[in-house]
N, C-alpha and C positions, 0 to 999 in steps of 0.2 A: 672518436665521435661514434655515438650509438647509431646502430642502423635503424632506419625508420620502421615503425610498427606496421605490419600488414593488417588492414582492417577491411573487411567486406562489409559494406553498408546495408546490403540487402539482408544480412542477418539480424539486424537491430529493429526493434519495433519503434523506436523513436530516439531523439536526441539525448535524453537522459540515459537511456539503455547503453548508447555508445559512449558517453562521458564516463559512465560508471565502470565500463569495461576497461577503458583508457587508464583509469586510476587504479582499479584493482589489480590489473595485469602487470603494473609496474610496482605494486605494494606501496603506493603513495598514500599518505595520511589523508584522508577525505576531508578532515577539518582544517588541513593546511595545504591547500591545493597550489602547487607552482603554476599559477594561472597563465604565464607566458608559455611555459612548455606545453601545458595541455591544450591552450589555444592554438599553437602551432600544429600540434598533432591532429587536433580536430579539423582544422581548416584543410590539412594535407589529405585526410580521409575523404573530405567532401570533394576535393580536387580530382582525386582518383575515381570517385564515383561519377563525376561529370565526364571524365575520359572513357568510362564504360557506358556512356549514355544512359546511366540509371536515373530514373526520375526522382528528383530530390523533393521531398515534401516541404511545405513552407516552414514546418516546425523545425527542420534541421537548419534552414537559413536563418531563422530568428534566433536560434540558439547560438549561431556563429556571431551575429551581431551583438548578442548579450555578452558573450566572452570577450569581444574586443571592447565593448563598453567598460566592462569590469577591468580589463588589463589597463585601459586608460586611466581610470580612476585611481588605480593603485599607483600610477606614475605621479599623480598629484602629490605636492608637498604637504606635509602635516600642517593643519590649521594653527598658526601661531597664537590665536585668541584663546585657544583651549587651556583651561587652568591646569596646574600640575596635577598629575594623577588621572587626568581625563584622556581618553584616546578616540581618535575618529572611528566611526562604524566601519568594521570590516566589509569591503565591497562584495566579498565572496559569500558572506553569511547566508543570503537568501538562497543561493545557488546551492550551498552545502545543505541546507534543510530540505531543499527539494530532492536532492540526490538521496539523502538518508531516508526520505519517505517513499522514494521510488524503490530503493534497495529492500525496504520491508515488504512492499507489496510483491516485488520480484521473488523474495525468498518465501513468502507465503504461497505464491503460485506454484513454486517448485515443490513445496511441502505437499500441496494437494495432489500433485503429479505423483510423488514418490510414495504416499501413504495410502496403501490399498484399504487400510482400516478405515479412512475417511470415505472412500468410495462405496464400502459396504454399508455405510450408514446414510447414505444420501439417496433418496428416491423420489420418483414422480409417477403419477397414474392419470393419464388425460381423462379416464372415465370416471374417476372418483367424484362422488357428490359430497362425501365428507371425508375427513382424514381417516385413514384406515387404522385398524388396530394392529398391534405388534405382530399378531398371528397371521395377518392376511397377506397375500401376495402383493408386493409393493409395485410391481410393474416395472417401468422403464427406469434406467439410471438417469439422474440429472447431469447435464453437462457441467461439471465442477468449475470449468473456466468461465462459465456465465455468472457464477457467483462473484468471482474476482472482478469481471468485466462490470458488473452491476454496481459493485462498491466504487470502482474507479470512476464511473460516470457520476456518481453522487458527489464524489471528492471534487471532480472537475466543476460541477455546477456550484458547489460551495465555495470553491476559490473565486468564482466570478462576482460573488457578492462581497463588497468591501467589509462588512461586519466580521467576516471569518478571517481576516487578515491579521488581526490582533488576537493572539492566542495566549491567555494568561491562566488557563486551566492547568492544573497540576494533576490531571487524571492519568491513571495507569492501566495497563492490561489486567492486572489484578482487581483494580476497582471495577472494571468493567465485566470481568467474570462474576463477581459478587452482584452487580446491577442486573445482570441477565438472569442469575439464578432467582433473584427475588421477583423479577417480572414473570419468569416461568412459573414459579410457585403460586403466583396470583391469577394465572391464567388457566382456565378450564382444559383439561387435555383434549377435548373435542373442539377446541377454539383454536385458531392460528395466532401465533405471535409472528406478525410479518417483520422480517429482517430489516428491509429498507425503511419502513416506517420508523423503526426504533433508531436506525442510523440517522435519519432526517431530523429527528429530535434533538440531536446533539448540537452544542452551540459552538464547536471549534472543529478544525480539521484533525487536531491531535486526538480529540475524544472519538472521532470517526474511525480513525486508524486503530485505535486501541480497542474499540468495539469489534471491529472486523477480526483482529487478532484473537480476541476473547472467544468469538463464535468459533474459529478454527480450533482452539484449544479445547473447547467444550465438546466439539465433535470428535476430536481425536481421543478424548477420555471417555467416549460413549456416554456422555452425560445428556446429550441432545441428538436428534436427528433432523435433517432438513428435508422437508417435503414441499411438493407442488400440487395444488389442487387441480389445476388444469394445464395442459401442455403450454409451455411459454408463459404460464402464470407466474405470480410473485412468489418467491421462495418464503417459506415459513419454518420457524422452529417448533419442535415439540419435545417436552422432555422426557428422558428415560429414567430408568431406576438408578443408573450412575450418578444422576444429578445429586442425590442425597449425600454423596461422599465429597462433594465440592464444597467444602468449608472454607471460611475466610483464611485459614492457615495454608490450606492447599492453594488458594488464590495468591497468597504470598510467595509461595515457592514457584508458581508460575512466573510471577513478575520478575524473579531473580534471573530467569532465563533471558530476559530483555534488557538487562543492565549491562 
């Protein structure tokens, strides 16, 4: 019998973070989660947290109920009225999609932390009346994780609207790289292209995620920089000379990294 996993709940930002770690640490295929095993381990982690008098957030408890519900649905017999070739919808599918989405955000946040190149191209200056030129002293560094947090908040708001639940768009990160280049080329250099405004114009959660990743890719390529006109103000993009080399072919190569 396998020894129980040692999990410290205070190290996790939320239930998806905990679930993802349970899955990855055991090299489990995220698209074929052994729901009974993972549910048992998740509940055991919550029990240990209670024993340590840790304050469990409502989201951890709600996820426990969700896992138990999925587990119970998987115990139900197959619908005999389904025609040959048809199968019941996998009760795990929505959870799998949420985990994959969370993992992308998590990886993006880690990339922001690890890539000094990005930090060197993100600036803010609370005294600026206009966006500074490349030769000006840019002032204070933007908190990079504010960018990740802002994107996450918009995604959460989008999920609360039923229209975003149906996602039929086949948009990709490469598509969004091309889209952002077009927007930037049609925006005067002294005018801001506000990131969150572009994000909120997207019609699906998938498109929002691809846009977020496209922004990170362009910053990494030194094709754009991220600016703040005011302290705690909205973040905006400004094109750099490197944007000229971001061709559709280059965008296609970027997309390959996400397959």
